Every structure is written in structure tokens, then in C-alpha cells.
C-alpha positions as CSV (number, residue, x, y, z in Angstrom):
1,M,-0.2,0.2,0.1
2,Q,1.3,3.4,-1.0
3,F,0.7,6.4,1.4
4,V,0.8,9.8,-0.2
5,R,1.5,12.7,2.0
6,F,-0.6,16.1,0.8
7,A,1.1,19.2,1.6
8,R,-0.4,22.1,3.8
9,T,-0.2,25.5,3.0
10,P,2.1,27.3,5.1
11,T,1.2,30.3,7.0
12,R,2.4,33.5,6.8
13,S,5.6,34.4,7.6
14,V,6.6,35.4,11.1
15,L,8.5,38.5,9.1
16,R,5.8,39.4,6.3
17,S,2.8,39.6,8.8
18,N,3.9,42.0,11.5
19,P,7.7,42.0,12.7
20,R,7.7,44.1,15.5
21,R,4.5,43.1,17.6
22,R,5.3,44.1,21.3
23,L,5.9,40.9,23.9
24,R,3.8,41.5,26.8
25,A,5.2,43.2,29.4
26,D,3.4,41.3,32.3
27,A,4.8,38.2,30.6
28,R,6.5,35.4,33.1
29,V,10.0,34.1,32.4
30,R,11.3,30.7,33.5
31,V,15.8,30.3,32.4
32,D,16.7,27.1,32.8
33,L,20.9,26.5,32.7
34,Y,22.1,23.2,32.8
35,K,25.5,21.1,30.9
36,L,25.2,18.0,29.3
37,P,26.5,15.1,31.3
38,Q,30.0,13.3,30.6
39,P,28.9,9.5,29.7
40,P,29.3,6.7,32.4
41,P,32.3,4.7,31.8
42,S,31.1,1.6,29.9
43,T,31.4,-1.8,32.2
44,S,30.9,-4.1,28.9
45,L,33.5,-6.5,27.5
46,V,32.1,-5.5,23.9
47,P,33.8,-2.9,22.2
48,E,30.8,-0.2,21.6
49,I,30.2,1.4,18.6
50,E,31.2,5.0,17.9
51,W,28.0,6.9,16.8
52,E,28.5,10.3,15.5
53,T,27.3,13.0,17.3
54,A,26.2,16.1,16.6
55,E,27.9,19.5,17.8
56,H,25.2,20.4,20.1
57,E,24.4,16.9,22.0
58,K,28.1,16.5,22.7
59,P,28.9,16.1,26.6
60,G,30.0,19.4,28.2
61,V,27.9,21.9,25.8
62,V,26.0,24.7,27.9
63,W,22.1,25.3,27.1
64,M,20.3,28.2,28.4
65,E,16.5,28.1,27.8
66,V,14.0,30.9,28.4
67,T,10.3,30.2,28.1
68,F,8.0,32.7,28.7
69,Y,4.3,32.5,30.3
70,D,0.8,34.5,30.8
71,P,1.1,35.6,34.5
72,E,-2.3,33.4,34.8
73,V,0.2,30.4,35.1
74,D,1.1,31.8,38.9
75,S,-2.6,32.5,39.6
76,D,-3.3,28.9,41.3
77,P,-1.7,29.0,44.9
78,R,-1.8,25.0,45.4
79,Q,1.4,23.6,44.7
80,L,0.6,21.2,42.1
81,S,2.0,17.9,42.0
82,K,3.2,16.1,38.0
83,A,0.1,14.2,38.2
84,D,-1.9,17.1,38.9
85,V,-0.5,18.7,35.6
86,L,0.8,16.0,33.2
87,Y,-1.6,13.2,33.6
88,D,-5.0,15.6,33.8
89,D,-6.2,16.3,30.3
90,A,-8.0,19.8,31.3
91,A,-5.1,20.6,33.3
92,K,-2.4,19.9,30.8
93,L,-4.7,21.7,28.1
94,F,-4.6,24.8,30.4
95,Y,-1.4,25.3,30.8
96,R,-0.2,24.3,27.1
97,K,-1.9,27.4,26.7
98,M,0.2,29.6,28.9
99,G,3.1,29.1,26.8
100,M,4.0,32.4,24.5
101,G,7.1,31.3,22.9
102,G,10.6,31.1,24.2
103,V,14.3,30.3,22.7
104,K,16.7,27.9,23.3
105,A,20.7,28.3,22.5
106,W,24.1,26.4,23.5
107,W,27.6,26.9,23.9
108,P,30.2,24.0,23.2
109,S,31.8,24.3,26.8
110,E,31.3,25.7,30.5
111,A,34.3,27.9,29.4
112,A,33.0,29.2,26.3
113,W,29.5,30.2,28.2
114,S,31.5,31.4,31.3
115,S,33.5,34.0,29.0
116,G,30.6,35.2,27.1
117,E,30.9,33.8,23.7
118,P,27.6,34.1,21.7
119,G,25.1,31.4,22.0
120,K,23.9,29.3,19.2
121,V,20.3,29.6,19.1
122,E,18.7,25.9,18.5
123,Y,15.4,27.1,18.3
124,I,12.9,30.2,18.5
125,A,8.9,29.4,19.1
126,A,6.7,32.6,19.1
127,G,3.5,33.6,17.8
128,S,3.6,35.2,13.8
129,G,5.3,38.6,14.4
130,F,7.0,38.4,18.0
131,G,9.8,37.1,16.8
132,P,12.4,39.9,16.9
133,D,11.1,40.7,20.7
134,I,11.7,37.2,21.9
135,L,14.9,37.4,20.6
136,E,16.0,40.7,21.9
137,A,14.4,39.5,25.4
138,A,16.4,36.1,25.3
139,A,19.8,37.9,24.8
140,D,18.7,40.3,27.9
141,L,17.8,37.2,29.9
142,F,20.7,35.2,29.1
143,E,23.4,38.4,29.3
144,R,24.9,36.9,26.3
145,S,25.0,37.7,22.3
146,L,22.8,35.4,20.3
147,V,23.8,33.9,16.8
148,L,21.9,31.5,14.7
149,G,22.9,27.8,15.0
150,K,20.3,26.0,13.0
151,G,17.4,27.3,11.6
152,W,15.6,27.8,8.1
153,Y,14.5,31.0,5.8
154,P,12.6,32.4,8.2
155,A,15.2,32.2,11.2
156,V,17.8,33.4,8.9
157,E,16.0,36.0,7.4
158,L,15.2,37.6,11.0
159,F,18.9,37.1,12.1
160,K,20.0,39.2,9.1
161,R,18.1,42.1,10.6
162,Y,21.0,42.1,13.1
163,G,23.5,41.9,11.0
164,G,23.8,38.0,12.1
165,T,24.2,38.7,16.3
166,V,21.7,40.0,18.4
167,T,23.1,41.4,21.6
168,P,21.7,41.9,25.0
169,R,20.6,45.7,25.4
170,G,19.6,45.5,29.1
171,V,15.9,47.0,28.3
172,H,13.3,43.8,28.8
173,Q,12.7,43.1,32.4
174,F,10.3,40.4,33.5
175,Q,9.3,38.5,36.3
176,L,10.5,35.3,37.0
177,L,7.8,32.5,37.6
178,Q,6.8,32.1,41.2
179,R,6.8,28.6,41.5
180,H,9.1,26.2,39.9
181,D,6.5,23.2,39.9
182,P,5.4,21.1,37.2
183,R,2.5,23.2,35.9
184,A,5.6,25.1,33.8
185,L,6.3,22.1,31.8
186,P,3.4,21.5,29.2
187,A,4.1,25.2,28.3
188,K,7.7,24.7,28.1
189,Y,7.7,21.1,26.1
190,D,5.2,22.6,23.8
191,V,7.2,26.0,22.7
192,K,10.1,23.3,22.1
193,N,7.9,21.1,20.1
194,M,6.3,23.7,18.2
195,A,9.7,25.0,17.2
196,S,10.9,21.2,16.0
197,D,7.8,20.5,14.1
198,A,8.6,23.7,12.2
199,Y,12.4,23.5,11.2
200,N,11.9,19.9,10.4
201,E,8.6,20.1,8.2
202,R,9.7,23.3,6.8
203,N,6.6,24.6,7.1
204,M,5.6,27.5,10.0
205,G,2.0,26.0,9.8
206,W,3.3,23.0,11.8
207,G,4.5,25.6,14.7
208,V,1.6,26.9,15.7
209,L,1.6,27.4,19.5
210,P,-1.5,25.8,21.5
211,R,-2.3,29.6,23.0
212,Y,-2.6,30.9,19.2
213,Q,-4.1,28.3,17.4
214,V,-8.0,28.6,15.8
215,D,-9.9,26.5,18.0
216,G,-10.0,22.9,16.7
217,D,-7.2,23.3,14.0
218,R,-3.5,23.1,15.4
219,F,-2.2,24.3,11.7
220,R,-3.8,27.7,11.9
221,E,-3.1,30.9,13.9
222,D,-5.8,33.2,15.2
223,P,-5.3,36.7,14.4
224,A,-7.7,37.8,17.6
225,K,-5.3,35.7,19.8
226,L,-2.0,37.7,18.7
227,A,-3.8,40.5,18.8
228,A,-4.9,40.0,22.4
229,D,-1.6,39.7,23.5
230,E,0.2,42.2,21.7
231,Q,-2.3,45.1,23.7
232,R,-1.6,43.7,27.4
């Protein structure tokens, strides 16, 4: 049996629709910093096969990630458990829609990160038109410049606007999440998944964040939802 794959019509580019939407001033942020660990020593008597490892996946690589949230994510005073958030469908869907975008970048070593070298952006995800503000805010929060490590046409063109490098300006001030419990995870995961889908499919329609999707259609953005966030 032969399967035929039908191409979906791409949504408008983040550059053409409105390249300067304003990121909500009351956005909450979560910033993560971590280093990829060294693999444990092998105890096998059989020689291991050496697989080729991508540069950004090698031991010692430092990652920084920022995710932007609707402040509503902090409104519930309870300390929620992982089961409350990830395994309750209604709760999971609610917190997925808290994510307004994010950026993830990497450095080849802790020394490179500590010296202030520019980070290579592995993904960026945001609603149409929020791309520039998301990048500028990420550079401020990372306190380091950003260059493009991986991307396709929209991301390449976006970085060209900055001459290839986005430098910290120190003008974005966002409040950190009040709680670091699992309620932040559904949106964080979706920001990454949407960015990965858009890159791998080379189709911005695959990268629509749950927050901005047309109800019942995950491949289309709702302009009214985008406009509502821009006004806050």
C-alpha cells in the first residue's frame, strides 16, 4: 500500500505578518541553565560502536533556555504535583496554553559560556510577528549575544535584521515565575515541540503554539489571539 502525503499550506511568515509585535510586558519567564553530562564509563567487554554525535549534543555542551508565560500560570496558589498537571487532560491543556514563546541556545563548553561567547540559537518559537522581541528579550535574560546555529528561511532572515548577531540591550525586565512546580512544563515542552516541528517540516504551519491556534485546528494561527497578547 502506498501512502500519499498532502502538503499543508504554510501560514504567513513571522517576518511578513508583523515583524515588530510587542511582547507582553507582564510576561512571566522561566530561565533554565544546564550542562550535558559525561557518559558513564562502560563496563561491557564488547567494544562500543562510536556513533557520530551532533556538535550541540556532545558532553559538556551548555544550554540556556527561556520560556515566556501568561502571568495566569501563577494564579493558582496550590503547589501542584506532576500528576495534577501532566496526567489530567484538562489541566495539561490549560497550562499548554500558558506558553507565549521561547528561545533555546547552546555553547560548546562551560568555558565558552563563562567567557561570554555568543550562544547558538537552536530554536525560537513565538506567535507570528513576535520573533524580534522574543530574541531581544532572550539575549537580555541570557546576558549574552546570540547567533543562529540552526534554522530555515524565516529564522535566517530574522537574524539578518541584526547583522547576524542579537546583542543584549538590557531593556527587557520580566518577572520570574513565582513557582517552579510542574505547571510550567506543558508550555515549556510545547514551545520546544512547535519549534522543532516547524523546522523539520519546513512549514511554519507546523509550529503554531497552542496558545495561538485556531480552535480545533492546530495548523492555523488565530489573528485575534495574537492581537490580544500584543495589547497587554
